[in-house]
C-alpha positions in Angstrom: -0.2 0.1 -0.2 1.3 3.4 -1.0 1.9 5.8 2.1 -0.4 8.3 2.8 1.8 11.0 3.5 3.8 10.3 -0.1 0.0 10.2 -1.6 -0.9 13.7 -0.1 2.5 14.7 -1.6 1.6 13.7 -5.0 -2.0 15.0 -4.7 0.0 18.8 -3.9 2.0 18.3 -7.1 -1.3 17.7 -9.2 -3.0 20.3 -8.3 0.4 22.6 -8.5 0.8 21.6 -12.3 -2.8 21.7 -13.5 -2.9 24.4 -16.0 -6.1 26.0 -14.9 -3.9 27.4 -11.5 -0.9 28.3 -14.0 -1.3 31.4 -16.1 0.7 31.2 -19.8 3.1 34.0 -19.5 6.9 34.8 -19.7 7.0 33.8 -15.8 5.1 30.2 -16.4 6.8 28.0 -18.7 6.6 24.7 -16.5 6.0 22.0 -19.2 6.8 23.7 -22.7 9.7 26.1 -22.2 11.9 25.7 -25.1 14.6 23.7 -23.4 11.9 20.9 -22.6 10.4 18.7 -25.1 6.9 17.9 -25.3 6.8 14.2 -25.2 8.8 14.7 -21.8 6.2 16.7 -20.6 3.4 14.6 -21.3 5.4 11.4 -19.7 5.6 13.8 -16.8 1.7 14.1 -16.4 1.2 10.9 -17.2 3.8 9.9 -14.5 1.9 11.9 -11.9 -1.6 11.2 -12.8 -0.7 7.6 -12.8 0.6 8.1 -9.0 -2.2 10.1 -8.2 -4.7 7.2 -9.5 -2.7 4.8 -7.3 -3.4 7.0 -4.2 -7.2 7.3 -4.5 -8.0 4.0 -6.0 -10.5 1.9 -3.6 -11.6 -1.5 -3.4 -13.6 -1.0 -6.9 -11.8 -2.6 -9.7 -12.0 -0.4 -12.7 -11.9 -1.5 -16.3 -8.4 -2.6 -17.5 -8.9 -1.3 -21.0 -10.7 1.8 -20.8 -10.4 2.7 -24.4 -13.0 -0.2 -24.9 -15.6 1.7 -23.0 -18.8 2.4 -24.9 -19.9 5.9 -25.4 -23.4 5.0 -24.6 -22.6 4.0 -21.2 -24.0 6.5 -19.2 -22.8 6.7 -15.8 -24.7 7.8 -12.6 -21.4 10.2 -12.3 -22.9 12.7 -15.4 -20.7 15.7 -15.0 -22.6 19.1 -13.9 -19.6 21.1 -15.0 -17.8 20.8 -18.5 -14.3 21.8 -18.6 -13.5 23.5 -21.4 -10.2 24.6 -23.0 -9.9 27.2 -26.1 -7.3 29.0 -28.0 -7.7 32.7 -29.4 -8.5 31.2 -32.6 -11.4 29.4 -30.9 -12.7 31.9 -28.7 -15.8 32.9 -30.5 -17.6 29.7 -28.9 -16.9 31.0 -25.4 -17.7 35.0 -26.5 -21.2 33.9 -28.2 -22.1 32.0 -25.0 -24.2 29.4 -27.1 -22.9 26.3 -24.7 -24.1 28.1 -21.5 -27.8 28.9 -23.0 -28.0 25.3 -24.0 -26.8 23.4 -21.1 -28.0 25.4 -18.5 -31.6 24.0 -18.6 -29.9 20.6 -17.9 -28.0 22.0 -14.8 -24.7 21.9 -16.2 -22.2 25.0 -16.2 -19.4 25.6 -18.5 -15.7 26.5 -17.2 -13.2 27.9 -19.8 -9.6 28.0 -19.5 -7.4 29.7 -22.1 -4.0 28.2 -23.9 -1.7 29.6 -26.2 -1.4 26.5 -28.5 -2.9 22.9 -28.8 -0.1 21.3 -26.9 -0.3 23.2 -23.9 -4.3 22.4 -24.3 -3.9 18.6 -24.6 -1.4 18.7 -21.5 -4.0 20.2 -19.5 -6.4 17.6 -20.9 -3.9 14.6 -20.1 -4.0 15.6 -16.3 -7.8 16.2 -15.7 -7.9 20.0 -16.1 -9.9 20.0 -18.9 -12.5 17.8 -20.8 -12.6 19.0 -24.4 -11.0 21.6 -26.4 -9.9 22.2 -30.2 -6.3 21.6 -31.5 -4.6 21.6 -34.9 -3.9 18.0 -36.5 -0.2 17.8 -34.7 -0.6 18.3 -30.9 -2.6 14.7 -30.8 0.0 12.9 -32.4 3.0 14.2 -29.9 0.2 13.4 -27.2 -0.5 10.0 -28.2 3.2 9.1 -28.7 3.5 10.4 -25.2 1.1 7.8 -24.1 -1.9 10.3 -23.3 -5.3 8.7 -23.4 -7.2 11.0 -25.3 -9.9 10.9 -28.3 -10.7 12.3 -31.4 -14.3 13.6 -31.3 -14.4 15.6 -34.8 -12.7 17.3 -37.2 -12.4 20.5 -38.0 -12.3 22.4 -41.4 -8.8 23.5 -43.1 -8.1 26.8 -43.6 -5.0 26.9 -45.1 -4.7 30.5 -46.0 -5.1 31.1 -42.2 -1.6 30.2 -41.2 1.9 31.3 -42.8 5.6 31.7 -42.4 6.6 35.2 -41.7 9.7 37.0 -42.2 10.6 40.6 -41.3 9.5 43.4 -44.1 13.4 44.2 -44.6 14.6 40.5 -44.8 16.5 39.5 -47.5 14.8 36.1 -47.5 12.5 35.7 -50.4 11.8 32.1 -50.8 11.5 29.1 -48.5 14.9 27.8 -50.1 16.6 30.8 -48.7 15.6 29.5 -45.0 18.8 27.0 -45.1 20.5 27.4 -41.9 18.1 30.4 -40.5 16.6 30.4 -37.1 12.9 29.7 -37.5 10.9 30.1 -34.4 7.3 28.3 -34.2 5.4 26.4 -31.3 6.8 22.6 -31.7 3.9 20.0 -31.8 1.4 22.5 -33.3 0.0 23.1 -36.9 2.6 25.5 -37.4 5.2 22.7 -37.0 3.4 20.6 -39.8 3.1 23.5 -42.0 6.9 24.1 -41.8 7.8 20.4 -42.6 5.6 20.7 -45.3 6.8 23.9 -46.8 10.5 23.0 -46.4 9.7 19.8 -48.2 8.0 20.9 -51.2 11.0 23.4 -51.7 13.6 20.5 -51.6 14.7 21.3 -48.0 15.2 18.8 -45.1 13.9 19.6 -41.7 17.7 19.5 -40.5 18.5 22.5 -42.8 16.9 25.1 -40.4 17.6 25.8 -36.9 14.1 25.0 -35.1 13.5 27.3 -32.2 10.7 26.0 -30.3 8.5 29.3 -28.9 5.0 29.4 -27.8 3.6 32.3 -29.9 3.9 35.2 -27.5 7.3 34.4 -26.8 8.1 33.6 -30.7 6.6 37.1 -31.5 8.9 38.7 -29.0 11.8 36.9 -30.7 11.0 37.6 -34.1 10.0 41.3 -33.1 14.0 41.7 -31.5 15.4 40.0 -34.8 16.7 37.0 -33.0 14.9 34.5 -35.3 14.8 34.9 -38.9 11.6 33.5 -39.5 8.2 32.8 -37.7 5.1 30.0 -38.8 2.1 31.0 -37.0 -1.8 30.9 -37.3 -4.4 33.3 -37.0 -5.4 35.6 -35.1 -1.7 36.1 -34.1 -0.7 36.0 -37.8 -2.9 38.7 -38.7 -2.0 40.8 -35.8 1.7 40.3 -36.6 1.0 41.4 -40.2 -0.8 44.6 -38.9 1.8 45.3 -36.1 5.1 44.3 -37.3 4.6 44.7 -40.7 5.6 41.3 -41.3 5.9 39.9 -44.8 4.5 36.6 -46.0 7.1 33.9 -47.3 4.4 31.6 -48.1 1.0 30.6 -46.6 -0.8 27.0 -46.0 -2.6 27.2 -49.8 -2.0 24.3 -51.4 0.0 22.8 -48.8 -2.4 22.0 -46.0 -5.2 19.2 -46.6 -6.6 18.9 -43.2 -7.9 21.0 -40.3 -7.7 20.3 -36.5 -9.9 18.4 -33.8 -11.7 18.6 -31.3 -10.7 15.9 -28.5 -11.9 14.9 -25.1 -11.3 12.5 -22.4 -12.6 8.8 -23.1 -14.2 9.2 -19.5 -16.1 12.3 -20.3 -17.2 10.6 -23.5 -18.2 7.4 -21.8 -20.2 9.2 -19.1 -21.9 12.1 -21.1 -22.7 10.8 -24.4 -26.0 13.3 -24.7 -24.0 16.2 -23.3 -21.2 15.5 -26.1 -24.1 15.4 -28.7 -25.5 18.5 -27.1 -22.0 20.3 -27.5 -21.2 19.4 -30.9 -24.4 20.3 -32.3 -24.0 23.9 -30.6 -20.5 24.1 -32.2 -21.6 23.1 -35.8 -24.4 25.9 -35.3 -21.8 28.3 -34.5 -19.9 27.5 -37.4 -22.8 27.4 -39.9 -23.9 30.9 -38.5 -20.2 31.8 -38.7 -20.2 31.2 -42.5 -22.9 33.6 -43.2 -21.8 36.3 -41.1 -18.2 37.0 -41.3 -18.7 40.5 -40.6 -20.2 39.9 -37.5 -17.7 37.4 -36.6 -15.4 40.1 -36.9 -17.0 42.9 -34.6 -17.6 40.4 -32.4 -13.9 39.2 -31.7 -11.9 42.3 -32.7 -12.4 44.1 -29.0 -12.4 40.8 -27.1 -9.0 40.2 -28.7 -7.7 43.5 -28.8 -7.2 43.4 -33.0 -8.5 46.5 -34.6 -11.5 45.5 -36.9 -10.1 45.6 -40.5 -7.3 43.1 -39.2 -10.1 40.8 -37.9 -11.7 40.8 -40.8 -8.5 39.7 -42.7 -8.3 36.7 -40.1 -12.0 36.0 -40.3 -12.0 35.8 -44.3 -9.2 33.3 -44.2 -10.8 31.0 -42.0 -13.3 28.0 -43.4 -16.0 27.3 -41.1 -17.4 23.9 -40.3 -17.1 20.5 -38.6 -16.0 17.7 -40.7 -16.7 14.0 -39.6 -14.0 11.7 -38.8 -14.3 9.1 -41.6 -11.6 6.8 -43.4 -10.3 9.9 -45.7 -9.7 11.6 -42.4 -7.9 8.9 -40.3 -5.7 8.3 -43.4 -4.7 12.2 -43.6 -3.9 11.9 -39.8 -2.2 8.9 -40.2 0.1 10.3 -42.8 1.0 13.2 -40.3 2.0 10.6 -37.5 4.0 8.8 -40.0 6.0 12.3 -41.2 6.8 13.4 -37.6 8.0 9.6 -36.8 10.1 9.6 -40.1 11.6 13.0 -38.8 12.5 11.2 -35.5 10.3 14.0 -33.7 8.5 11.7 -32.2 10.0 8.4 -30.2 7.7 5.7 -31.4 5.2 4.7 -34.0 1.7 6.2 -33.6 -1.8 4.6 -34.7 -3.7 7.1 -34.8 -7.2 4.7 -34.8 -5.8 3.8 -31.3 -7.3 7.2 -30.3 -10.6 6.7 -32.4 -14.0 5.6 -31.4 -15.8 2.9 -33.5 -18.1 4.6 -36.7 -21.2 3.5 -34.7 -20.2 5.4 -31.8 -19.4 8.3 -33.9 -22.7 8.2 -35.3 -24.4 8.3 -31.9 -23.3 12.0 -31.3 -21.9 13.5 -34.4 -23.9 16.6 -35.7 -24.8 16.5 -39.6 -22.3 18.0 -41.7 
């Protein structure tokens, strides 16, 4: 039996590292500083989570294979709070308040936590700080490679023009091939990471031809403005804001390169215990996506003051975005598997990843996926 004093220590560590208690600024980079690999961060989270689970276990025996749990198994521990992670690129969902309106009659509240990028969001999900959140195509691959237990719920439409490789306005770099030997800033394990890999490959360069600088968006922008990096790979609205504030020049965007969007992911436990709530959440997300397609001007007007971005710049970012959800089917799975294989080939993840291990069955998806 594990010593109770040790258990209390582990519990304290868990409470300290949960992201809902740690703001993402220059003073707090607990898991995602440039010197600490993403996979290592996930392993740290998993290790502490396992110890915590051992401490809090009772005589009740849990399922040895949580991935086999059916989403139709609605448990008595139905959630009364949905812990939702989001990024600036998906802040509209929180701003419009549609989930609160839909879930309130069921006695469910929504707690929101903002993250700079997808890797940080999924680490928080891994340690139980959030139940659901949207990320790009890359973060789930790094999370899965580290052994995190996360589940793909639905895809989001690709917005290839909404991310780009930026260089300073006066930079002598005019094409991707000239990035050879240069310092390039981006969030490791993010959609920007994949865009860079794909752009280099298209230009005939290897990943090892550039000097990667793994920085979260805020730190990457600071490095870019300071001139300590030669290029920055980033997505909207950071992309649009940088264009306006720094007059950055677009070296290349994702048009003709990016073929897929991102995903909403959830914990398997939340899906299993709250199938109807999952269905409701996805319906409201889809409704908002459809509304946004037809009301881009209103989207920009809503988000500009929230994000502190002038209206014209916000319009630019909004018009580059493709709204809509995409059901998880064989085509999407194959595309995502290609992403996983690419990262393994480049030795950026420690083992091969089978993305289907983090997927549900077609029947399970059909039970809660909205009409698209």
